[in-house]
N, C-alpha and C positions, 0 to 999 in steps of 0.2 A: 861082348856086345855084338848083336847081329848087324850085318851090313847087307843091303840089298842092291842088286843090279836091276836093269830094266829098260835099257835103251835097245830098241829093236833095230835090226840092220837098216841102213839107209835105203830108201826106196826112190830111185831116180825118176819115176814116172810122173808124179804130180808136178804141175807147173810151178815155177818159182823164179824170183829174180836172182841172177847170178852176179857175183862180184869178181871181175877180172881186171887186172891192170891192162892199160892200153899197150899195144905192141911198142916196145922200145922205151916205155915209161920207166922212170927210176923212182923208187920210194926210199925215203931216208927217215925212218922212224927214230924217235929219241933212243938213246942207248939203253934206257930202262924206263919202266912205268909200273906203278903199283897202286891199285885201287882196293886193296884188302883192308877191312876193318873188323874189329872183334865182333861187332853186331851181326856179321854174316855167319858166325860160327854156330849155327843151329842145324839140327838134323832135317827139319822140314819133312818128317815122316819117312825119310829114306832108310831108317833102321827097321821100319815096320812093313813097308810096301815097296814094290819095284817102281817107285814114282820119281826116279832121278831126273827124268826129262822135265818134270814140273818143279822139283826141288831146285834144280839149277836156275830156273827162272826166278824162284823166290829169292835166291841169293843175289841175282842181278838186280832185282827190284830194291833190295836193301841197300846195295851200293849206289844205285841211281838216286834214290831218295836222299841218302846222306850227302853225297857229293854234289848233287844237283840242287836240292832244296833244304839241306841241313835238317832233315827230318829223320827221327829214329823210328824205323819201320822194320818189323819182322812179320812175314805173312803168317797168319794163324794156321795151325794145323788143320782146322776145319775147312779153310779155304783151299789148302793143298789137296785135302781129301776130295772136296767138291770138284775141283778141276780134274784130278786123276780119274775119278769115277765117271765124269762126263765124257772124257776122252776115250776111256778103255772099256766102260761097262763094269768096272770093279764093284763088287758087292762087299761093303765093309762088315756086314753081318755074318757072311759066310766065308769071306776071303776068296770067293770065286772071281775069275777073270783078272787075277793079278799077273798079267802077262806082259806088262810094260807097254811102251808106245814108241813110235818114231819121233824124232826131234821135230820134223816138220808138222806133225799132228799137234804137238804141244805148242809150237810157235804160232800156228794158226789159231789155237784156242787163246793163247796169250794176247794175240792181236784183237780178237773178238770172240767171245764176250769179255775176256780179260781174267786175270788171276787176282783175287782179293781186292777187286776194285781198280786194279792197275792194268793198263793196256799199252802195247807198243803200237806205233803208227806204221812201222815198216820193218821188214827184215830181208836179208839177202844172204845167199850161200857164198862162202869164200872158198877159194882153192886152198885146201888144208896144207898143201905142200909149199905154198908161197909164204915163206916165213916172214918176210918184210910186210906183206899185206896183212897177215895175222897180227903182227906187232902194231902196225899202224892203226888197225881197228880196235885193238885193246886200248891203246892210248887215247884214241879219238872218242870212243863211245863207251868207255868204262868197263870193257870186257867183251868177250865173245862166248857164245854157246858152243860147246865142243863135245864131240862124241868119239868114243874109243871102243876097241875090243879089249876086254879086260883079261890080262894074263894072270895065272894063279900066283906067280911069285910077287905080283904087285901088292896082293893082300898081305903077304908075309912082310914085305918092306913097310907097308902102311902100319901094321901092328907094332913094328919095331921103331916107329917114328923116323924112318929113313926116307930119303927122296926116292922117287921112282927112277930106277936106272936099269939099263940092260946088263944083266949078269953075263959075263963072258962064257960062252959054250954051254949055257944051261938050257936043258930042254924044258918046255913049258906047254901048258894047255890053255885055251881060252875058256874062261868060265862064263862068259856072257858079255853083254854090252853095258856101257856106263856113259852117263852124260854129266858134264861138269862145266862150270863157267871158268874160263881162263881170265884171271883178273890182274895178272902182272907178268913181267918178264925182265930179264937182265942178261948179262953175258953168259950164254950157254944154258939157259933154263927158262921154263915157263912155270908160273904158279897158278894153281886152281883151288877151288873150295870143294871139298868132298867129305861127307859124313862128319860135319861139324869141325873141320880142320882146314887150315891152309896147307896144301900139299904141293911140294916142289917136284919137278920132273926134269930130267935131262932132255936136251933137244933130240938126241938119238932115240930116247924112249918115245917122245912125242911123234917123231916121224915114223916109227915102227908101228905104233898102235892107234894113233888118231887118224881118222879118215873123213871127218865131217866137222865143219866149223861154220858158224852163222854170225853175222853182224846184226845187231838189233838197234832200232832207233826209237827212243822213248822221249816224248815231248818234255817230260819233267827233268831230263838231263840238262836242259837249259836253266841257268840260274836266273833269279829275278833281275839281276843287273844286265841281262842280255848276253852273257858269255856262257860257254860250256866249261866244265871243270879243267880241261887241259889247257885253257887259256885263250882259245879261239873265241872270237865273237860269234854269236849264234848264226848270223848270215853266212859267215865263212864256213862254219861247221856244216850247215845245211848244204852249201855248194859242194863241200868235200864229200859228204855222204852221197849226194846225187852223182858226182863224178866217179866215185869209187864203185857204186852199185849199178849205175845206169838206170835206176828206177826212181820212183817218187821218194822224196825225203820225209823225215819225221815231222816237219812243220816247225823246226827251230827258226826263230825270227827275232832279230835284234829290235828292241823298241825304237820307233822313229823318234828323231829329235823333236822336242816340242816346237810348235810354230813360233816364230819371232814376231811379236806384236809391234806395230809401228809406234813410234813415240807419240805421246799425246801432249799438246800444248797445255801449259797450266791454265786454269780458269782465270778469266779477266774479271776483276772486281767491278760491280755495277757503278755507274756514275753517281756522284754524291750530290743530292739536291741542296740548294741553299737552305739554311735553317729557317724555319717558320715559327713565328711567335705562337705559343700554345694558346688555344682558345680560353677565354675567361669563363670559368665554370663555377668558381667558388662564390658563395653569396657575399662574403666580405669584400671580395674583389669587385663585384658588381656595385656594391654600396660606395666603395672608394671611387670607382670610375664615375658614378652618378654625382657624387659630392664634388669631384673635380670639375665636371661639366657645369654644375650649378655655380661653383666659385668663379669659373671663367666668365660665365654670363653676368654674374653680379659685378665682377671686377670691371668688365667692359662698360656696364651701365654707370658705375661710379666714376670711371675715368671720363666718360663722355660728359657727365654732369659737371665735373670739376673744370673741364676745359671750356664750358659755356661762359 
C-alpha cells in the first residue's frame, strides 16, 4: 500500500496566536489521556495524495464529533480532495501540484471556509518541546495537530506494526514532512493517527522529529449538557483555552440556569351568590300559579261571607 507525505516545512512568517505558559507557571496534566476511536481509522486520501495536513484535520473532526456530540462522522474523500485542491492548486485530473501544504495553511482553511462543513473557531501554535503543555492540550481539546520530519526507518517500523522509536546508532535520512493528530498519551509515549492506524511513538522519537504542534478550538467539542469531554464545564474550558493561548476562545459557553419564576398565589374562587328561584317558564307552572291565585281570591271571599 502506498503512503504519502506532504507536510511542508514550518513557515514562521505568517501571523498567528502562540501558546506559551506564563513564566513560573506549573501545568499538571492527567497521567494519561486517550481520544482514539475506531471511526478515526480511515485514510482520508493520504494513500493517494500528499494531503496529510488535511487528513489530520479530518481525523480530529471525527473525534470531536464523537466525543462532543456523539455523532458518527467521517469526512468524505470528496471533501478532503476539495480542501486540498483549494489550498494547494492540486489538479486531480492530472496529479499536478501535489506538493503538500504547510500546517498553518490547512488550519486557516479549516477555520474558514471549513472542511466538509466543519470549522474551528480558533487555533494556536504550541511550543512543541513543552511536553506538559502538549499533554494538557491533548486532554483538554481532544488532540493537537502535529508536524514532523519523517525519517526513513519510521516507515519500516510502521510496516512492521512497531512503535516509532529511535534505533540506537542507526543512520537515517528524512524522506519528507508528515502531519498527524496526537490524540493520546501515557507514561513515555504519545499516540497519533496515521494512514488509517493508531500509531504509538516514544517521547524520544517525538522530541527528535516533531517541531510543530497546534491546539484547535472547535465549538462542537462542547456537549449539549454544557461540559466538554474531559469533564470541565464549558465556561471553564473556554477560560482555560484563553489563558493557555492568550487569544480569543472557541466560544464554548455553559448554558445559563433557567430563570426562577416567582411563586404565584392560587386563584381565589369567586363569591357565591344566594340561590335565586328559577323563573317560571313552563305553561303548566303558569296554570298552577294562576289557579292558586284564583283559589286564594275565592277562599278570601268565602271566608268574609261566612263571618258576616
